[in-house]
ChimeraX commands (.cxc) that place a marker at each C-alpha (Angstrom):
marker #1 position 166.34,32.77,10.60 radius 0.5
marker #1 position 164.99,35.72,12.61 radius 0.5
marker #1 position 166.66,36.04,15.63 radius 0.5
marker #1 position 167.84,39.28,16.54 radius 0.5
marker #1 position 171.32,40.49,16.42 radius 0.5
marker #1 position 171.61,44.05,16.57 radius 0.5
marker #1 position 169.71,47.16,17.19 radius 0.5
marker #1 position 170.55,50.42,15.59 radius 0.5
marker #1 position 169.98,53.86,16.07 radius 0.5
marker #1 position 170.14,56.85,13.34 radius 0.5
marker #1 position 169.90,60.34,14.11 radius 0.5
marker #1 position 168.66,62.85,11.70 radius 0.5
marker #1 position 171.32,65.49,11.46 radius 0.5
marker #1 position 168.74,68.23,11.95 radius 0.5
marker #1 position 168.32,66.86,15.42 radius 0.5
marker #1 position 171.77,65.78,16.83 radius 0.5
marker #1 position 171.92,69.26,19.00 radius 0.5
marker #1 position 168.69,68.43,20.54 radius 0.5
marker #1 position 169.79,64.98,21.26 radius 0.5
marker #1 position 172.94,66.28,23.00 radius 0.5
marker #1 position 171.25,68.26,24.83 radius 0.5
marker #1 position 168.70,65.29,25.94 radius 0.5
marker #1 position 171.73,63.00,26.76 radius 0.5
marker #1 position 172.89,65.80,29.13 radius 0.5
marker #1 position 170.00,65.95,30.57 radius 0.5
marker #1 position 169.36,62.20,31.35 radius 0.5
marker #1 position 172.85,62.21,32.87 radius 0.5
marker #1 position 175.13,60.79,30.03 radius 0.5
marker #1 position 178.40,62.51,29.37 radius 0.5
marker #1 position 178.67,63.87,25.71 radius 0.5
marker #1 position 181.12,64.57,23.07 radius 0.5
marker #1 position 183.38,62.66,20.44 radius 0.5
marker #1 position 185.37,60.78,23.21 radius 0.5
marker #1 position 182.37,59.93,25.28 radius 0.5
marker #1 position 181.04,55.92,24.66 radius 0.5
marker #1 position 177.09,56.08,25.55 radius 0.5
marker #1 position 175.30,52.95,25.20 radius 0.5
marker #1 position 171.37,53.52,25.07 radius 0.5
marker #1 position 169.18,50.34,25.92 radius 0.5
marker #1 position 166.04,49.88,23.87 radius 0.5
marker #1 position 163.67,51.79,26.42 radius 0.5
marker #1 position 166.02,55.09,26.21 radius 0.5
marker #1 position 166.29,54.47,22.59 radius 0.5
marker #1 position 162.40,54.34,22.25 radius 0.5
marker #1 position 162.31,57.42,24.74 radius 0.5
marker #1 position 164.59,59.59,22.63 radius 0.5
marker #1 position 162.99,58.43,19.38 radius 0.5
marker #1 position 159.46,60.00,21.23 radius 0.5
marker #1 position 160.96,62.52,22.32 radius 0.5
marker #1 position 162.55,63.88,18.82 radius 0.5
marker #1 position 159.41,64.01,17.07 radius 0.5
marker #1 position 158.84,63.54,13.64 radius 0.5
marker #1 position 160.16,65.43,10.50 radius 0.5
marker #1 position 157.51,67.36,7.89 radius 0.5
marker #1 position 156.83,64.28,6.39 radius 0.5
marker #1 position 155.80,62.56,9.55 radius 0.5
marker #1 position 158.97,60.30,9.44 radius 0.5
marker #1 position 160.76,59.96,13.16 radius 0.5
marker #1 position 163.94,62.04,13.42 radius 0.5
marker #1 position 165.32,58.63,15.19 radius 0.5
marker #1 position 164.92,55.91,13.48 radius 0.5
marker #1 position 165.75,52.67,15.45 radius 0.5
marker #1 position 166.13,49.42,13.62 radius 0.5
marker #1 position 166.42,45.97,14.56 radius 0.5
marker #1 position 168.69,43.69,12.84 radius 0.5
marker #1 position 168.15,40.21,12.15 radius 0.5
marker #1 position 170.29,37.72,10.56 radius 0.5
marker #1 position 171.07,38.21,6.63 radius 0.5
marker #1 position 169.38,41.85,6.88 radius 0.5
marker #1 position 170.94,44.77,5.32 radius 0.5
marker #1 position 171.30,48.01,7.14 radius 0.5
marker #1 position 172.27,51.00,5.23 radius 0.5
marker #1 position 173.20,54.15,6.79 radius 0.5
marker #1 position 171.85,57.41,5.18 radius 0.5
marker #1 position 174.51,59.80,4.58 radius 0.5
marker #1 position 175.28,62.61,7.26 radius 0.5
marker #1 position 173.13,60.41,10.08 radius 0.5
marker #1 position 174.76,59.66,13.22 radius 0.5
marker #1 position 173.99,56.10,14.28 radius 0.5
marker #1 position 174.51,53.88,17.02 radius 0.5
marker #1 position 174.53,50.22,17.20 radius 0.5
marker #1 position 174.51,47.65,19.89 radius 0.5
marker #1 position 174.93,43.94,18.94 radius 0.5
marker #1 position 172.59,41.69,21.22 radius 0.5
marker #1 position 174.31,38.83,20.59 radius 0.5
marker #1 position 177.86,37.62,19.50 radius 0.5
marker #1 position 177.86,38.17,15.56 radius 0.5
marker #1 position 179.88,39.10,12.81 radius 0.5
marker #1 position 179.08,42.28,10.70 radius 0.5
marker #1 position 180.70,43.25,6.99 radius 0.5
marker #1 position 180.76,46.87,6.46 radius 0.5
marker #1 position 181.84,49.44,3.96 radius 0.5
marker #1 position 181.65,53.23,2.82 radius 0.5
marker #1 position 179.56,53.70,-0.09 radius 0.5
marker #1 position 179.86,57.13,-1.46 radius 0.5
marker #1 position 178.32,59.21,-4.16 radius 0.5
marker #1 position 178.26,62.17,-5.85 radius 0.5
marker #1 position 174.69,63.35,-5.34 radius 0.5
marker #1 position 175.21,63.52,-1.36 radius 0.5
marker #1 position 178.48,65.26,-1.44 radius 0.5
marker #1 position 176.75,68.07,0.15 radius 0.5
marker #1 position 176.08,65.94,3.41 radius 0.5
marker #1 position 179.40,64.44,3.60 radius 0.5
marker #1 position 180.73,67.96,3.95 radius 0.5
marker #1 position 177.90,69.21,6.52 radius 0.5
marker #1 position 178.65,66.28,8.52 radius 0.5
marker #1 position 182.25,67.17,8.64 radius 0.5
marker #1 position 182.01,70.88,9.17 radius 0.5
marker #1 position 179.57,69.83,12.17 radius 0.5
marker #1 position 182.10,67.87,13.40 radius 0.5
marker #1 position 185.34,69.83,13.08 radius 0.5
marker #1 position 183.73,72.60,14.27 radius 0.5
marker #1 position 183.33,70.67,17.53 radius 0.5
marker #1 position 187.18,69.73,17.93 radius 0.5
marker #1 position 188.96,71.66,20.71 radius 0.5
marker #1 position 192.33,70.99,18.69 radius 0.5
marker #1 position 193.71,71.29,15.50 radius 0.5
marker #1 position 193.13,67.27,14.70 radius 0.5
marker #1 position 193.94,65.83,11.17 radius 0.5
marker #1 position 191.10,64.83,8.59 radius 0.5
marker #1 position 190.30,61.66,10.48 radius 0.5
marker #1 position 187.07,61.06,8.79 radius 0.5
marker #1 position 188.84,61.30,5.50 radius 0.5
marker #1 position 186.59,63.45,4.18 radius 0.5
marker #1 position 188.60,65.50,2.15 radius 0.5
marker #1 position 189.37,62.56,0.33 radius 0.5
marker #1 position 185.72,61.53,-0.28 radius 0.5
marker #1 position 185.03,65.17,-1.45 radius 0.5
marker #1 position 188.33,64.79,-4.02 radius 0.5
marker #1 position 187.24,61.22,-4.75 radius 0.5
marker #1 position 183.56,62.61,-5.86 radius 0.5
marker #1 position 184.56,65.80,-7.57 radius 0.5
marker #1 position 186.97,63.35,-10.03 radius 0.5
marker #1 position 183.70,60.90,-10.60 radius 0.5
marker #1 position 181.87,63.46,-11.40 radius 0.5
marker #1 position 184.25,64.78,-13.90 radius 0.5
marker #1 position 184.85,61.73,-15.46 radius 0.5
marker #1 position 181.19,61.09,-15.80 radius 0.5
marker link #1:1,2 radius 0.2
marker link #1:2,3 radius 0.2
marker link #1:3,4 radius 0.2
marker link #1:4,5 radius 0.2
marker link #1:5,6 radius 0.2
marker link #1:6,7 radius 0.2
marker link #1:7,8 radius 0.2
marker link #1:8,9 radius 0.2
marker link #1:9,10 radius 0.2
marker link #1:10,11 radius 0.2
marker link #1:11,12 radius 0.2
marker link #1:12,13 radius 0.2
marker link #1:13,14 radius 0.2
marker link #1:14,15 radius 0.2
marker link #1:15,16 radius 0.2
marker link #1:16,17 radius 0.2
marker link #1:17,18 radius 0.2
marker link #1:18,19 radius 0.2
marker link #1:19,20 radius 0.2
marker link #1:20,21 radius 0.2
marker link #1:21,22 radius 0.2
marker link #1:22,23 radius 0.2
marker link #1:23,24 radius 0.2
marker link #1:24,25 radius 0.2
marker link #1:25,26 radius 0.2
marker link #1:26,27 radius 0.2
marker link #1:27,28 radius 0.2
marker link #1:28,29 radius 0.2
marker link #1:29,30 radius 0.2
marker link #1:30,31 radius 0.2
marker link #1:31,32 radius 0.2
marker link #1:32,33 radius 0.2
marker link #1:33,34 radius 0.2
marker link #1:34,35 radius 0.2
marker link #1:35,36 radius 0.2
marker link #1:36,37 radius 0.2
marker link #1:37,38 radius 0.2
marker link #1:38,39 radius 0.2
marker link #1:39,40 radius 0.2
marker link #1:40,41 radius 0.2
marker link #1:41,42 radius 0.2
marker link #1:42,43 radius 0.2
marker link #1:43,44 radius 0.2
marker link #1:44,45 radius 0.2
marker link #1:45,46 radius 0.2
marker link #1:46,47 radius 0.2
marker link #1:47,48 radius 0.2
marker link #1:48,49 radius 0.2
marker link #1:49,50 radius 0.2
marker link #1:50,51 radius 0.2
marker link #1:51,52 radius 0.2
marker link #1:52,53 radius 0.2
marker link #1:53,54 radius 0.2
marker link #1:54,55 radius 0.2
marker link #1:55,56 radius 0.2
marker link #1:56,57 radius 0.2
marker link #1:57,58 radius 0.2
marker link #1:58,59 radius 0.2
marker link #1:59,60 radius 0.2
marker link #1:60,61 radius 0.2
marker link #1:61,62 radius 0.2
marker link #1:62,63 radius 0.2
marker link #1:63,64 radius 0.2
marker link #1:64,65 radius 0.2
marker link #1:65,66 radius 0.2
marker link #1:66,67 radius 0.2
marker link #1:67,68 radius 0.2
marker link #1:68,69 radius 0.2
marker link #1:69,70 radius 0.2
marker link #1:70,71 radius 0.2
marker link #1:71,72 radius 0.2
marker link #1:72,73 radius 0.2
marker link #1:73,74 radius 0.2
marker link #1:74,75 radius 0.2
marker link #1:75,76 radius 0.2
marker link #1:76,77 radius 0.2
marker link #1:77,78 radius 0.2
marker link #1:78,79 radius 0.2
marker link #1:79,80 radius 0.2
marker link #1:80,81 radius 0.2
marker link #1:81,82 radius 0.2
marker link #1:82,83 radius 0.2
marker link #1:83,84 radius 0.2
marker link #1:84,85 radius 0.2
marker link #1:85,86 radius 0.2
marker link #1:86,87 radius 0.2
marker link #1:87,88 radius 0.2
marker link #1:88,89 radius 0.2
marker link #1:89,90 radius 0.2
marker link #1:90,91 radius 0.2
marker link #1:91,92 radius 0.2
marker link #1:92,93 radius 0.2
marker link #1:93,94 radius 0.2
marker link #1:94,95 radius 0.2
marker link #1:95,96 radius 0.2
marker link #1:96,97 radius 0.2
marker link #1:97,98 radius 0.2
marker link #1:98,99 radius 0.2
marker link #1:99,100 radius 0.2
marker link #1:100,101 radius 0.2
marker link #1:101,102 radius 0.2
marker link #1:102,103 radius 0.2
marker link #1:103,104 radius 0.2
marker link #1:104,105 radius 0.2
marker link #1:105,106 radius 0.2
marker link #1:106,107 radius 0.2
marker link #1:107,108 radius 0.2
marker link #1:108,109 radius 0.2
marker link #1:109,110 radius 0.2
marker link #1:110,111 radius 0.2
marker link #1:111,112 radius 0.2
marker link #1:112,113 radius 0.2
marker link #1:113,114 radius 0.2
marker link #1:114,115 radius 0.2
marker link #1:115,116 radius 0.2
marker link #1:116,117 radius 0.2
marker link #1:117,118 radius 0.2
marker link #1:118,119 radius 0.2
marker link #1:119,120 radius 0.2
marker link #1:120,121 radius 0.2
marker link #1:121,122 radius 0.2
marker link #1:122,123 radius 0.2
marker link #1:123,124 radius 0.2
marker link #1:124,125 radius 0.2
marker link #1:125,126 radius 0.2
marker link #1:126,127 radius 0.2
marker link #1:127,128 radius 0.2
marker link #1:128,129 radius 0.2
marker link #1:129,130 radius 0.2
marker link #1:130,131 radius 0.2
marker link #1:131,132 radius 0.2
marker link #1:132,133 radius 0.2
marker link #1:133,134 radius 0.2
marker link #1:134,135 radius 0.2
marker link #1:135,136 radius 0.2
marker link #1:136,137 radius 0.2
marker link #1:137,138 radius 0.2
view
């Protein structure tokens, strides 16, 4: 079955600031509480405008998920998913020691923009503790 279920967009951490500026320029409200939903044409424009990395890979990846597809969210990458039809998805977090730096940098990026002293809502400290424990036990 190849029916389209969802469209995903992944943002390379290197372009998050540029994407915020792009969204504001396009008239979107940004911030942690903002609900931003881009249509497929907007996603393609965003992908084009953000360009590619030094290896020629797009800095914004767009994935079309069909029935049975597994979608992997790269560590540290922001993402958006839009269901295009009713479906049920299952997700789980996969933490690995070799991505520990990505988790910490992602948390620092988010935490530095919070306007209050919110708790560790992304549970980054738990991830760091678990990863360090696993590293020491291996």
